[in-house]
C-alpha positions as CSV (number, residue, x, y, z in Angstrom):
1,M,0.0,0.0,0.0
2,F,2.8,2.4,0.9
3,K,4.6,1.7,-2.4
4,R,1.4,2.5,-4.3
5,I,0.9,5.8,-2.4
6,L,4.6,6.7,-3.0
7,S,4.2,5.9,-6.8
8,I,1.1,8.1,-7.1
9,A,2.8,10.9,-5.3
10,A,5.9,10.7,-7.5
11,A,3.8,10.6,-10.6
12,S,1.9,13.7,-9.4
13,L,5.1,15.6,-8.8
14,V,6.4,14.7,-12.3
15,L,3.2,16.0,-13.9
16,C,3.4,19.2,-11.8
17,G,6.9,19.8,-13.2
18,F,5.8,19.4,-16.8
19,T,2.8,21.7,-16.1
20,G,5.2,24.6,-15.2
21,A,7.3,24.1,-18.4
22,A,4.2,23.8,-20.5
23,A,2.7,26.9,-19.0
24,A,5.8,29.0,-19.9
25,Q,5.5,27.8,-23.5
26,G,2.0,29.2,-23.7
27,W,2.9,32.6,-22.3
28,S,2.4,35.9,-24.1
29,A,5.4,37.6,-25.7
30,E,5.7,40.0,-22.7
31,Q,5.6,37.0,-20.3
32,Q,8.3,35.3,-22.3
33,E,10.4,38.5,-22.3
34,I,10.4,38.6,-18.5
35,W,11.1,34.9,-18.2
36,A,14.1,35.4,-20.5
37,F,15.2,38.3,-18.2
38,E,15.0,35.9,-15.2
39,Q,17.0,33.2,-16.9
40,Q,19.6,35.8,-18.0
41,Q,20.1,36.9,-14.4
42,W,20.6,33.4,-13.2
43,K,23.1,32.7,-16.0
44,M,25.1,35.8,-15.2
45,S,25.1,35.0,-11.5
46,A,26.3,31.4,-12.2
47,A,29.1,32.8,-14.4
48,K,30.1,35.1,-11.6
49,D,29.3,38.1,-13.8
50,L,28.1,40.5,-11.1
51,S,27.3,43.3,-13.6
52,W,23.7,42.1,-13.4
53,I,23.4,43.9,-10.1
54,D,24.1,47.2,-11.7
55,T,22.2,46.6,-14.9
56,M,19.2,44.5,-13.8
57,V,18.4,45.7,-10.2
58,H,16.4,48.9,-9.5
59,P,18.1,51.4,-7.1
60,N,15.2,51.1,-4.7
61,M,15.4,47.3,-4.6
62,R,14.3,45.5,-1.4
63,F,14.4,41.7,-0.8
64,W,14.0,39.3,2.0
65,E,15.3,35.8,1.9
66,T,14.9,33.1,4.5
67,G,17.7,33.2,6.9
68,S,18.1,37.0,6.8
69,P,16.9,38.8,9.9
70,M,15.4,41.7,7.9
71,P,14.9,42.9,4.3
72,R,18.1,44.0,2.5
73,D,18.8,46.6,-0.2
74,K,20.8,46.8,-3.4
75,A,24.0,47.9,-1.6
76,S,23.8,44.8,0.6
77,L,23.1,42.6,-2.4
78,S,26.2,44.0,-4.1
79,H,28.3,43.6,-1.0
80,W,27.5,40.0,-0.2
81,A,27.3,38.9,-3.9
82,R,31.0,39.5,-4.3
83,F,31.8,37.3,-1.2
84,E,29.3,34.6,-2.2
85,S,30.5,34.3,-5.8
86,D,34.0,33.6,-4.5
87,S,32.9,30.8,-2.2
88,G,32.0,28.2,-4.8
89,T,31.0,27.4,-8.3
90,V,27.6,26.6,-9.9
91,L,28.0,23.3,-11.8
92,Q,24.4,23.1,-13.1
93,Q,21.1,24.9,-12.6
94,E,17.6,24.7,-13.8
95,L,14.6,27.0,-13.4
96,F,11.0,25.8,-13.4
97,P,8.5,28.6,-14.2
98,I,5.2,28.6,-12.3
99,S,3.6,31.9,-13.1
100,A,4.2,35.4,-14.6
101,T,1.6,38.1,-14.0
102,I,2.0,41.5,-15.6
103,T,-0.1,44.6,-14.8
104,G,1.1,47.7,-16.5
105,N,4.7,48.2,-15.7
106,I,4.8,45.7,-12.8
107,A,5.4,41.9,-13.2
108,V,5.3,39.2,-10.6
109,V,7.2,36.0,-11.5
110,Q,7.1,32.8,-9.5
111,Y,9.4,29.8,-10.1
112,H,11.1,26.9,-8.5
113,Y,14.9,26.2,-9.0
114,R,17.4,23.5,-8.6
115,V,21.2,24.2,-8.4
116,A,24.2,21.9,-8.2
117,S,27.3,23.6,-6.8
118,E,30.7,22.9,-5.5
119,N,32.4,24.8,-2.7
120,L,36.1,25.6,-2.3
121,K,36.7,22.3,-0.4
122,K,35.3,20.5,-3.6
123,E,32.2,19.4,-1.7
124,R,29.1,19.2,-3.8
125,E,25.5,19.9,-3.0
126,I,22.2,20.2,-4.7
127,V,19.8,22.9,-3.5
128,T,16.2,23.4,-4.5
129,G,14.0,26.4,-3.6
130,H,11.5,28.9,-4.9
131,Y,11.3,32.6,-5.5
132,T,8.7,35.3,-6.1
133,D,10.3,38.2,-8.0
134,V,8.7,41.6,-8.6
135,L,9.9,43.5,-11.6
136,V,9.2,47.1,-12.6
137,K,9.6,48.4,-16.2
138,E,11.2,51.8,-16.5
139,N,12.4,53.4,-19.7
140,G,11.5,50.3,-21.6
141,R,13.6,48.0,-19.3
142,W,12.6,45.4,-16.8
143,M,14.4,45.6,-13.4
144,F,14.2,43.7,-10.1
145,I,12.5,45.9,-7.5
146,A,11.8,43.1,-4.9
147,W,12.0,39.4,-4.3
148,A,11.4,36.9,-1.6
149,G,12.5,33.3,-1.7
150,A,13.8,30.3,0.2
151,R,15.9,27.3,-0.1
152,T,13.5,24.4,0.4
153,R,15.8,21.4,0.2
154,R,19.5,20.6,0.3
155,T,21.2,17.3,-0.6
156,D,24.8,16.6,-0.3
157,R,27.1,13.6,0.3
158,R,25.3,12.9,3.6
159,A,21.9,12.7,1.8
160,G,22.1,9.0,1.2
161,R,22.4,8.4,4.9
162,W,19.3,10.5,5.7
163,R,17.3,8.8,2.9
164,G,18.2,5.4,4.5
165,L,17.1,6.6,7.9
166,L,13.8,7.9,6.5
167,R,13.1,4.6,4.8
168,V,13.6,2.8,8.1
169,A,11.4,5.2,9.9
170,S,8.7,5.0,7.2
171,A,8.8,1.2,7.2
172,R,8.4,1.2,11.0
173,L,5.5,3.7,10.9
174,F,3.6,2.0,8.2
175,S,4.2,-1.5,9.5
176,R,2.3,-0.7,12.7
177,G,-1.0,-1.0,11.2
């Protein structure tokens, strides 16, 4: 019974992933434009090209990420981005669009991400998370004005051990009755 429930849950998650990609393909030209903007920012960040902060972030930017005690601004983003880009390398990344809503010169973009990276000690990890980004269009250009997001899952070399412990716990829980 447990295997059947697990199979159904896995199939549902796979279908949800395809739904997001399919939704982006059916977007308007303007929605596709802001999605390309999002993808460009992630590519530049992965390549350690921090010029995106000066060219793609509005001067009045405010953002709040999980783990930060309070919202931060563009100066803080610039300051910490330099440190963070030197602490590791992005090996692979993928973005999964969920929605893009545009009203006048404001856009709200929501998506899920998955990133594989390697730190300076050559330790690798895979991180997943989600973001809601708010963009404003000024002088014909989209710029980030706000975002909120969180890392939702992290796997690394210890992940196999945790998966094993979860399997044991699940087997005990479901064998009771």
